C-alpha positions in Angstrom: 5.9 19.6 4.9 9.6 18.9 5.1 11.0 15.4 5.0 11.8 15.6 8.7 8.2 16.5 9.5 7.0 13.5 7.5 9.2 11.2 9.6 7.9 12.9 12.8 4.3 12.2 11.6 5.2 8.5 10.8 6.6 8.1 14.3 3.3 9.4 15.8 1.3 6.7 14.0 0.1 3.6 15.7 0.7 0.2 14.1 -2.9 0.0 13.0 -2.7 3.5 11.4 0.4 2.6 9.5 -1.1 -0.7 8.2 -4.2 1.3 7.2 -2.2 3.5 4.9 -1.4 0.3 2.8 -5.1 -0.4 2.2 -6.9 0.9 -0.9 -10.7 0.5 -1.1 -13.3 1.4 -3.7 -15.5 4.4 -3.4 -18.7 2.8 -2.0 -16.9 1.9 1.2 -16.4 5.6 2.2 -18.7 8.0 3.9 -19.7 10.8 1.6 -19.6 8.6 -1.6 -22.6 8.8 -3.9 -22.6 5.0 -3.9 -22.1 4.7 -0.2 -23.6 1.5 1.2 -23.4 -0.4 -2.1 -21.1 -2.9 -0.5 -22.7 -6.1 -1.6 -21.5 -9.4 -3.1 -17.7 -9.6 -3.4 -17.2 -6.3 -1.7 -19.1 -7.4 1.4 -16.9 -10.5 1.6 -13.6 -8.6 2.0 -13.5 -8.8 5.7 -13.0 -5.1 6.5 -14.9 -3.1 9.1 -15.5 0.7 9.5 -12.3 1.2 11.4 -10.4 -0.3 8.6 -12.1 2.1 6.2 -11.3 5.0 8.4 -7.6 4.0 8.4 -7.4 3.3 4.7 -4.9 5.4 2.9 -6.4 5.7 -0.6 -9.7 5.5 -2.4 -10.2 4.0 -5.8 -12.8 5.3 -8.3 -14.1 8.5 -6.7 -14.6 11.3 -9.1 -16.2 14.7 -9.4 -15.4 17.5 -7.0 -18.7 17.0 -5.1 -18.1 13.4 -4.3 -14.3 13.6 -3.8 -14.6 16.6 -1.4 -17.4 14.9 0.5 -15.3 11.7 1.0 -12.2 13.7 1.9 -14.1 15.9 4.4 -15.8 13.0 6.1 -12.5 11.1 6.3 -10.4 14.0 7.7 -13.0 14.7 10.4 -12.3 11.3 11.9 -8.5 11.2 11.2 -6.5 11.5 14.4 -3.4 12.9 12.6 -5.2 14.6 9.7 -3.6 12.4 7.0 -5.6 12.9 3.8 -6.7 10.2 1.3 -5.1 9.7 -2.0 -7.7 9.6 -4.8 -6.8 7.3 -7.6 -8.7 6.2 -10.8 -8.3 4.6 -14.3 -7.9 7.7 -16.5 -6.4 5.7 -19.4 -7.1 7.7 -22.6 -9.2 10.6 -21.4 -11.4 11.5 -18.5 -14.7 12.8 -20.0 -13.3 13.9 -23.3 -12.3 10.5 -24.6 -9.3 10.2 -27.0 -8.7 7.1 -29.1 -7.6 4.0 -27.3 -3.8 3.8 -26.7 -3.2 1.3 -29.5 -4.8 3.8 -31.9 -2.8 6.7 -30.4 0.3 4.6 -31.0 -0.7 4.3 -34.7 -0.5 8.1 -35.0 3.3 7.9 -34.5 2.8 11.4 -33.2 4.6 11.7 -29.8 3.8 15.4 -29.1 0.1 14.8 -29.8 0.1 11.8 -27.5 1.6 14.0 -24.8 -1.2 16.5 -25.3 -3.8 13.8 -25.0 -2.4 12.9 -21.6 -2.3 16.6 -20.6 -6.0 17.0 -21.4 -6.9 13.8 -19.5 -4.9 15.0 -16.5 -6.4 18.5 -16.6 -9.9 17.2 -16.5 -9.2 14.5 -13.9 -7.4 16.9 -11.6 -10.2 19.4 -11.9 -12.5 16.7 -10.8 -10.5 15.8 -7.7 -8.4 12.9 -8.9 -4.7 12.8 -7.7 -3.3 9.6 -9.4 -4.1 7.9 -12.7 -3.5 4.2 -13.3 -1.8 4.9 -16.6 0.2 4.6 -18.8 -0.2 0.9 -19.6 3.1 0.1 -21.5 2.9 -3.7 -21.8 4.5 -4.9 -25.1 1.9 -6.9 -27.0 2.2 -9.6 -29.7 -1.0 -11.5 -29.5 -4.2 -9.8 -30.6 -6.4 -12.5 -29.0 -5.6 -10.7 -25.7 -8.3 -8.0 -25.3 -6.0 -5.6 -23.5 -3.8 -4.9 -26.5 -6.1 -1.9 -27.0 -4.4 -0.3 -23.9 -0.9 -0.7 -25.3 0.9 1.2 -28.0 2.0 -1.9 -29.8 4.6 -4.6 -30.4 7.9 -2.6 -30.5 10.0 -1.8 -27.4 11.5 1.4 -28.8 8.2 3.0 -29.9 6.5 1.9 -26.7 9.2 3.6 -24.7 8.8 6.8 -26.6 5.0 6.8 -25.9 5.6 5.8 -22.3 7.7 8.9 -21.8 5.2 11.1 -23.6 2.2 9.9 -21.5 4.1 10.4 -18.2 5.2 13.9 -19.4 1.6 14.7 -20.3 0.0 13.3 -17.0 2.6 14.8 -14.7 3.7 17.9 -16.5 7.1 19.6 -16.5 6.2 21.7 -13.4 4.7 18.7 -11.5 3.7 18.5 -8.8 3.2 22.3 -8.3 0.8 22.6 -11.2 -2.5 21.3 -10.1 -3.6 20.7 -13.7 -1.6 17.5 -13.6 -1.8 14.2 -11.7 0.7 11.5 -10.7 1.1 8.7 -13.1 1.2 5.0 -12.4 2.9 2.8 -15.0 1.5 -0.7 -15.4 1.5 -3.7 -15.4 4.9 -4.7 -14.0 5.9 -6.9 -15.6 5.3 -8.6 -18.9 1.5 -8.7 -18.5 1.2 -8.4 -22.3 2.5 -11.9 -23.0 -0.1 -14.3 -21.5 -0.1 -17.8 -23.0 -2.8 -18.2 -25.6 -3.7 -14.5 -25.4 -5.9 -15.4 -22.4 -6.2 -12.7 -19.8 -4.6 -13.3 -16.4 -2.8 -16.4 -17.8 0.7 -17.6 -17.3 3.7 -15.7 -18.6 6.8 -17.7 -19.1 10.0 -16.3 -20.8 13.7 -16.0 -20.3 15.1 -13.1 -18.4 17.0 -12.0 -21.5 13.8 -11.8 -23.5 12.1 -10.0 -20.6 14.9 -7.4 -20.4 15.3 -7.0 -24.2 11.6 -6.5 -25.1 9.3 -6.2 -22.2 11.1 -4.1 -19.6 12.3 -1.1 -21.7 9.0 0.8 -21.7 8.5 0.6 -17.9 12.1 1.8 -17.4 11.5 4.7 -19.9 8.4 5.8 -17.9 10.3 5.7 -14.6 13.2 7.6 -16.1 10.7 10.3 -16.9 9.8 10.5 -13.2 6.7 8.3 -13.1 5.5 8.3 -9.4 4.0 4.8 -9.1 4.2 1.3 -10.4 1.4 -1.3 -10.5 2.1 -5.0 -10.3 0.8 -7.4 -12.9 -1.6 -10.3 -12.4 0.7 -12.8 -14.1 3.6 -14.9 -13.1 7.2 -13.9 -13.9 9.6 -16.8 -13.9 7.0 -18.9 -12.1 6.3 -16.4 -9.3 3.3 -14.0 -9.3 4.5 -10.5 -9.9 2.8 -9.2 -6.7 4.9 -11.6 -4.6 8.1 -11.6 -6.7 11.0 -10.3 -4.6 13.5 -10.6 -7.4 11.3 -8.5 -9.7 10.2 -5.9 -7.2 13.0 -5.6 -4.7 16.1 -6.6 -6.7 15.2 -5.2 -10.1 12.7 -2.4 -9.5 14.0 -1.0 -6.1 17.7 -1.9 -6.1 18.8 -2.1 -9.8 16.5 0.7 -11.1 16.5 2.7 -7.8 12.8 3.2 -7.9 11.8 5.1 -4.7 8.1 5.6 -5.5 4.9 3.8 -4.5 4.3 0.2 -5.6 0.6 -0.8 -5.7 -1.0 -4.2 -6.5 -3.6 -4.5 -9.2 -7.2 -5.2 -8.1 -7.2 -8.2 -5.8 -3.7 -9.4 -6.9 -2.3 -9.9 -3.4 -5.0 -12.5 -2.4 -4.8 -14.1 -5.9 -1.5 -15.5 -4.9 -3.6 -18.2 -3.2 -5.2 -19.6 -6.4 -1.8 -19.1 -8.1 -0.5 -21.7 -5.7 2.3 -19.8 -3.9 0.4 -18.8 -0.7 -1.6 -21.1 1.5 -3.8 -18.4 2.9 -4.3 -14.6 3.3 -1.6 -14.4 5.9 1.1 -16.0 3.7 -0.1 -13.8 0.8 0.4 -10.7 3.0 3.8 -11.9 4.0 5.0 -12.5 0.4 3.5 -9.2 -0.9 5.1 -7.0 1.8 8.5 -8.8 1.5 8.3 -8.2 -2.3 7.8 -4.5 -1.6 4.1 -3.9 -2.4 3.2 -0.7 -0.6 -0.5 -0.6 -1.3 -2.9 -3.5 -1.4 -5.8 -2.8 -3.8 -9.2 -4.3 -2.8 -8.2 -7.2 -0.7 -7.6 -7.2 3.1 -4.6 -9.5 3.6 -2.5 -6.6 5.0 -5.1 -5.1 7.4 -6.0 -8.6 8.8 -2.6 -10.1 9.1 0.3 -7.6 9.0 0.0 -6.7 12.7 0.3 -10.4 13.7 3.2 -10.9 11.3 5.1 -7.9 12.8 4.3 -8.9 16.4 5.6 -12.4 15.7 8.7 -11.0 14.1 7.9 -12.6 10.8 8.0 -9.1 9.2 10.1 -6.2 10.4 8.2 -3.0 11.3 11.0 -1.2 9.4 9.7 -2.7 6.2 6.2 -1.4 7.0 7.6 2.0 7.8 9.3 2.2 4.5 6.1 1.6 2.7 4.2 4.1 4.8 6.9 6.7 4.3 6.7 6.3 0.5 2.9 6.8 0.6 3.1 9.8 2.9 5.9 11.3 0.8 3.6 11.1 -2.3 0.8 12.7 -0.4 3.1 15.5 0.7 4.6 15.9 -2.8 1.0 16.5 -4.2 0.5 19.1 -1.5 -2.4 17.2 0.1 -1.4 18.1 3.7 -1.8 21.8 2.9 -4.7 21.4 0.5 -6.5 18.0 0.6 -8.7 19.0 -2.3 -5.7 20.1 -4.5 -7.5 23.2 -5.9 -10.4 21.1 -7.3 -13.6 23.2 -7.3 -16.9 22.9 -9.0 -16.2 26.0 -11.0 -12.9 24.7 -12.3 -14.4 21.4 -13.1 -17.3 22.9 -15.1 -14.9 25.2 -17.0 -12.4 22.4 -17.8 -14.2 19.1 -18.4 -15.3 18.4 -21.9 -14.4 21.8 -23.2 -14.5 22.6 -26.9 -10.7 22.9 -27.1 -10.4 19.4 -25.6 -12.9 18.0 -28.1 -10.9 19.6 -31.0 -7.7 17.8 -29.8 -9.6 14.5 -29.5 -10.8 14.9 -33.1 -7.3 15.6 -34.3 -6.0 12.6 -32.5 -8.7 10.4 -33.8 -8.0 11.4 -37.4 -4.3 10.9 -37.0 -4.8 7.5 -35.4 -6.8 5.9 -38.2 -4.9 3.7 -40.5 -5.8 3.3 -44.2 -5.1 -0.4 -44.9 -6.5 -0.6 -48.4 -7.6 1.8 -51.1 -8.3 0.8 -54.7 -9.0 4.3 -56.1 -12.3 4.8 -54.2 -11.2 7.2 -51.4 -11.6 10.1 -50.8 -15.4 10.1 -51.4 -17.0 12.7 -53.6 -19.8 14.6 -51.9 -21.9 14.4 -55.1 -22.1 10.6 -54.9 -25.1 8.9 -53.4 -23.8 7.2 -50.3 -25.1 4.3 -48.2 -23.8 4.0 -44.7 -24.6 0.5 -43.5 -23.6 -1.7 -40.6 -23.9 -2.0 -36.8 -21.6 1.0 -36.3 -23.3 3.3 -38.8 -25.2 5.0 -36.0 -23.6 3.5 -33.0 -22.0 5.6 -30.3 -20.2 2.6 -28.7 -16.9 4.0 -30.1 -15.2 5.1 -26.8 -13.6 1.8 -26.0 -13.8 -0.4 -22.8 -11.6 1.8 -20.6 -13.5 5.1 -21.1 -14.5 5.2 -17.5 -16.1 8.6 -17.3 -16.8 9.0 -21.0 -20.5 9.6 -21.8 -21.6 7.5 -24.7 -24.4 10.0 -25.5 -21.7 12.6 -26.2 -19.9 10.5 -28.8 -20.2 11.6 -32.4 -21.4 8.6 -34.5 -20.2 7.9 -38.0 -23.5 8.9 -39.6 -23.6 12.2 -37.5 -20.1 12.9 -38.9 -21.1 12.1 -42.5 -24.2 14.4 -42.3 -21.8 17.3 -42.2 -20.7 16.6 -45.8 -23.6 14.8 -47.6 -27.1 16.1 -48.3 -30.1 14.2 -47.0 -30.8 13.2 -50.6 -27.4 11.6 -51.0 -27.1 9.8 -47.7 -29.0 6.7 -46.8 -28.6 4.6 -43.6 -29.3 1.0 -42.7 -28.1 -1.1 -39.8 -28.0 -4.4 -41.7 -27.3 -6.4 -38.6 -26.2 -6.1 -35.0 -22.7 -6.8 -33.8 -23.2 -10.6 -33.5 -26.7 -11.2 -34.7 -29.3 -9.9 -37.1 -32.6 -10.5 -38.8 -33.5 -11.2 -42.4 -35.5 -8.0 -42.4 -32.5 -5.9 -41.3 -30.3 -7.6 -43.9 -32.8 -7.1 -46.7 -33.2 -3.5 -45.9 -29.5 -2.9 -46.1 -29.3 -4.7 -49.5 -32.1 -2.5 -50.8 -30.3 0.7 -49.7 -27.0 -0.5 -51.1 -28.6 -1.2 -54.4 -29.8 2.3 -54.8 -26.5 3.9 -53.9 -23.3 4.7 -55.8 -20.9 3.7 -52.9 -21.4 1.8 -49.7 -19.6 2.6 -46.5 -19.8 -0.5 -44.2 -19.2 0.3 -40.5 -18.2 -2.9 -38.9 -16.3 -4.2 -35.9 -16.4 -5.3 -32.2 -18.6 -4.0 -29.4 -16.5 -2.5 -26.6 -17.2 -5.5 -24.3 -15.5 -7.8 -26.9 -12.2 -6.1 -26.1 -10.3 -4.7 -23.1 -9.8 -6.5 -19.8 -11.3 -10.0 -19.7 -12.0 -9.5 -23.5 -9.8 -12.3 -24.8 -11.1 -14.0 -28.0 -9.9 -17.2 -29.7 -11.5 -16.2 -33.0 -10.6 -12.6 -34.0 -12.4 -12.5 -37.3 -15.4 -10.2 -37.6 -18.6 -12.0 -36.3 -20.2 -14.2 -38.9 -23.2 -12.1 -39.4 -21.0 -9.1 -40.3 -19.1 -11.2 -42.8 -22.4 -12.3 -44.3 -23.5 -8.7 -44.6 -20.3 -7.9 -46.6 -21.1 -10.7 -49.0 -24.8 -9.7 -49.4 -23.8 -6.1 -50.1 -21.2 -7.1 -52.6 -23.8 -8.9 -54.6 -25.6 -5.7 -55.4 -22.9 -3.0 -55.1 -19.2 -3.5 -56.1 -18.0 -0.2 -54.5 -17.5 -0.9 -50.8 -15.5 1.1 -48.2 -15.2 -0.6 -44.8 -14.6 1.4 -41.6 -13.5 -0.9 -38.7 -14.2 -0.1 -35.1 -12.3 -2.5 -32.8 -9.7 -2.8 -30.1 -7.3 -5.3 -31.7 -5.8 -6.3 -35.0 -8.4 -8.6 -36.7 -8.2 -11.6 -38.9 -9.8 -10.1 -42.0 -10.5 -13.4 -43.7 -13.8 -13.4 -45.5 -13.8 -9.6 -45.9 -10.5 -8.3 -47.3 -11.0 -9.5 -50.9 -14.6 -8.3 -51.0 -14.0 -4.6 -50.5 -12.3 -1.7 -52.2 -11.0 0.2 -49.1 -10.5 -0.4 -45.4 -10.0 2.3 -42.9 -9.0 1.0 -39.5 -10.5 3.5 -37.0 -10.1 1.4 -33.7 -12.2 2.9 -30.9 -11.7 6.5 -31.9 -13.2 8.3 -28.9 -15.7 11.1 -28.4 -15.0 12.8 -31.7 -14.6 9.6 -33.7 -17.4 10.0 -36.2 -16.4 13.6 -37.0 -12.8 12.6 -37.6 -13.6 9.6 -39.7 -16.0 11.6 -41.9 -13.2 14.2 -42.5 -10.9 11.4 -43.6 -13.4 9.8 -45.9 -14.2 13.0 -47.8 -10.6 14.1 -47.9 -10.8 17.1 -45.6 -8.0 15.3 -43.7 -5.6 12.8 -45.1 -4.9 9.4 -43.5 -1.5 9.4 -41.8 -1.7 6.5 -39.3 0.7 3.6 -39.4 0.2 0.2 -37.7 2.1 -0.4 -34.4 0.8 -4.0 -34.2 0.8 -6.4 -37.1 -2.4 -7.7 -38.6 -2.3 -11.5 -39.0 -2.9 -13.2 -42.3 -4.6 -15.8 -40.2 -5.2 -16.3 -36.5 -3.0 -19.5 -36.9 0.1 -17.3 -37.2 -0.3 -15.6 -33.9 2.0 -14.4 -32.4 3.2 -12.6 -35.5 5.4 -9.6 -35.2 8.0 -7.8 -37.3 11.1 -8.1 -35.0 11.3 -11.9 -35.2 14.3 -14.2 -35.5 15.4 -15.7 -38.8 15.7 -19.4 -37.7 18.3 -21.8 -39.1 16.1 -22.7 -42.0 14.5 -19.5 -43.2 12.0 -19.5 -46.0 13.5 -18.0 -49.2 17.1 -18.5 -48.2 19.5 -19.3 -51.1 19.7 -23.1 -51.8 17.0 -23.8 -49.3 14.9 -27.0 -49.9 11.4 -26.1 -50.9 9.7 -28.0 -48.0 12.3 -28.2 -45.2 12.2 -24.6 -44.2 10.4 -22.7 -41.4 7.0 -22.1 -43.0 3.3 -22.8 -43.0 2.2 -25.0 -45.9 -1.1 -23.2 -46.2 -0.5 -19.5 -45.5 2.4 -17.1 -45.8 4.8 -16.6 -42.9 4.3 -12.8 -43.1 1.4 -10.9 -41.6 -1.3 -9.5 -43.8 -0.3 -5.9 -42.8 3.1 -5.4 -41.1 4.2 -3.2 -38.4 4.6 0.4 -39.6 2.2 -0.1 -42.5 -0.3 2.5 -43.7 -1.5 4.2 -46.8 -2.1 7.9 -47.7 -4.1 9.7 -50.4 -0.8 10.5 -52.1 2.3 8.5 -53.0 5.9 8.9 -51.7 9.1 8.0 -53.4 12.2 7.1 -51.4 15.4 8.1 -53.2 18.6 6.2 -52.7 19.8 6.6 -49.1 23.3 7.6 -48.2 25.4 6.4 -45.2 28.0 9.0 -44.2 30.4 6.2 -43.5 30.4 2.4 -43.6 32.4 2.2 -40.5 31.2 3.2 -37.0 33.4 3.5 -33.9 32.3 3.3 -30.3 33.1 7.0 -29.8 31.5 8.3 -33.0 28.4 8.3 -35.1 27.3 7.9 -38.7 24.3 9.4 -40.5 21.8 7.7 -42.7 20.2 10.2 -45.0 17.2 9.6 -47.3 15.3 12.0 -49.6 11.5 11.4 -49.6 9.4 13.0 -52.2 5.6 13.4 -52.5 4.9 12.2 -56.0 1.1 12.6 -55.7 -1.4 15.3 -56.2 -2.3 16.2 -52.6 -0.5 17.0 -49.3 0.3 14.0 -47.2 2.2 12.9 -44.1 4.7 10.0 -44.2 6.3 8.2 -41.3 9.9 7.6 -42.4 11.2 4.6 -40.5 14.8 3.4 -39.8 15.6 -0.2 -38.7 18.8 -1.9 -37.8 19.9 -5.5 -38.0 22.9 -7.0 -36.2 24.0 -9.6 -38.8 25.9 -11.9 -36.3 25.4 -11.4 -32.6 26.6 -13.3 -29.6 23.0 -14.5 -29.3 20.4 -14.5 -32.1 19.3 -11.1 -33.1 16.0 -10.0 -34.8 15.7 -9.5 -38.5 15.3 -5.8 -37.9 14.6 -3.5 -35.0 13.1 0.0 -35.1 15.7 2.6 -34.1 14.3 5.8 -35.4 11.4 7.5 -37.2 10.3 10.9 -38.3 6.8 12.0 -39.3 6.9 14.6 -42.1 4.3 16.5 -44.1 5.0 17.1 -47.8 3.1 19.2 -50.4 2.7 17.7 -53.9 6.1 17.6 -55.6 7.9 18.6 -52.4 10.9 16.6 -51.2 12.7 16.5 -47.9 15.9 14.8 -46.7 15.4 12.9 -43.4 18.6 12.1 -41.4 19.0 9.4 -38.7 22.1 9.4 -36.5 23.4 6.0 -35.6 25.7 5.5 -32.5 27.2 2.5 -30.8 24.6 2.7 -28.0 21.9 2.0 -30.6 23.4 -1.4 -31.3 23.5 -2.7 -27.8 21.4 -5.6 -26.6 21.3 -8.0 -23.7 23.9 -10.8 -24.2 23.7 -14.3 -22.7 25.3 -12.9 -19.5 22.5 -10.2 -19.5 25.1 -7.4 -19.9 23.8 -4.7 -22.2 26.6 -4.1 -24.8 27.2 -4.2 -28.5 29.1 -6.5 -30.8 31.8 -5.6 -33.3 30.9 -6.7 -36.8 28.5 -6.1 -39.6 25.2 -4.3 -39.4 22.5 -3.3 -41.8 20.5 -0.1 -41.6 17.2 -0.2 -43.3 15.0 2.7 -44.3 11.5 2.8 -45.7 7.7 3.4 -45.1 7.2 0.3 -43.0 9.0 -2.7 -41.6 8.5 -4.8 -44.8 9.2 -2.3 -47.6 12.7 -1.2 -46.8 16.1 -1.0 -48.4 19.2 -2.0 -46.5 22.7 -0.3 -46.3 25.6 -2.1 -44.6 28.1 -0.7 -42.1 30.4 -2.2 -39.5 31.1 -1.4 -35.9 34.6 -1.4 -34.4 34.7 -0.8 -30.7 38.4 0.1 -30.7 
């Protein structure tokens, strides 16, 4: 349809039909759904009737060609104007072939591979009838107590922006929307959802606009610049106003300043949640504030359908505002080709051929291997296949490794750690014991594990969090391993000194009580469908660890939030002539994290030669180059992530100690060296000043280069804007 035809269609719609387009309901409400009629409890209390369902513009959570087509067919048979449903779902890090969680994907520092993971997710989802995915989640995160850090790619705005672009490219494709192997992307959660006070989900977010623009907004903007079709509002407040009713955020910034013309959708129930937030007295006022803020689709509450008509008839809301929202929704439906093909080429044959294919599993295995981070290795890894190995712990044989947002992933299809290890160790050299559960265990289980460890050369302890301990509503005040698992470590240590820990979790952990007891730690996160196979390949050296942290591991939970791009303070610890006590420090622990941003080990070693700056003076029209030769000084091939940071020594406002401005992942053979070059331009030095204008300062800067944010060497240069 042409744009003119869409407007003609809009003008044919009744007020009720227009308002209906703004309603999104879950699958059980719709005729044709497999779960049709399961409208009980909270769903039954929504206050919608069958007419509302028939007018609803989109469905949440339908999947599989059979169900999607049945819903769409039944819906269109009763649609006066033949306007199809939009089918949306949470395809976060895979559809049925589950990739590692986004935090793990971030730790790969592999942008092209991240894009491929989104391409696979889109291909499977679209073949199964889905039109829109609620991804990527690009919230910047600094507090691992918040369970949803597993959905983010970490604590750095530059790196998050690079991944945001890659995910949108992967979901939507270069030839979107014509290629039906892709889906529309919806970036979330706008804005600053990743900064809740105390790390408690849905909690208050309070920060200056400068901090919001400097750290939390860039990744959303990067996704939109890549053509992301939709934006989802956040549950939290922004400057004291819930995001879903925040006109300054949604109208002034998103629509006017950023020129976003796509669809804005609330998160689940967020419109009505303005009532407990304390900014709306009732459903009617919530509807008024949401529509005035520019929210086009209300997800799973009925404030719009029950009150917008009255608000318009009473002239509290202009029908023109409603028409703008409906036009955006119809435009997306048309862009996806749904008026010509409501099923968008989804067939049972295509679904069977595409979903969970061997090629997709191979990519998931590669991503899982590249996402693991080797945190510690005291000459124990890689394992020798001739050694007698004990695999012990609650994750030794567990398939709960997909993560809490693996919506359509089948746990039974996951490859457990022990299944992966059986590919490399004979039955005689491989013993297994659970030892304990995630949070509890028996003396019998513990004693069995101790006996197995005693008879083995090396113990691999598979520890971590169950998937429901992370993700949405998975906030924790204590982010150490559960006590029973720490006790297991101590008991095993008493009988076997050679211990390798593999961690399965969705957040950086406080490793107190474990870190000093073991010889090696491999952070595997929730590695997805092929996790056990990928980890086994790493442990035996078939693959080499190359992941690097994108979120700092705290020395203690008391440091949180702890992140690399912090300010120096006026009394920094370690400053020349500083008094020993009266500096910014903890008296009982270091200021620095246990493992910093960018950190990770390999099975080889790398030497950074002295870097060279092409000039010590940069002008606003030119560029300078930082070159560094990196050499593999070990005995095996390895991948290194060469990282470049910059510090503005004296800004108009306080600037971070360092900020990531470039990186390159390189593979080197033993003895091989390569020169990595980073170009530095004036635009790389800009930041939001006190007047919120994005510009640079003249003066001194330091460019750092190294393997992580801590172990770097600095080189000074100056900027002259004239």
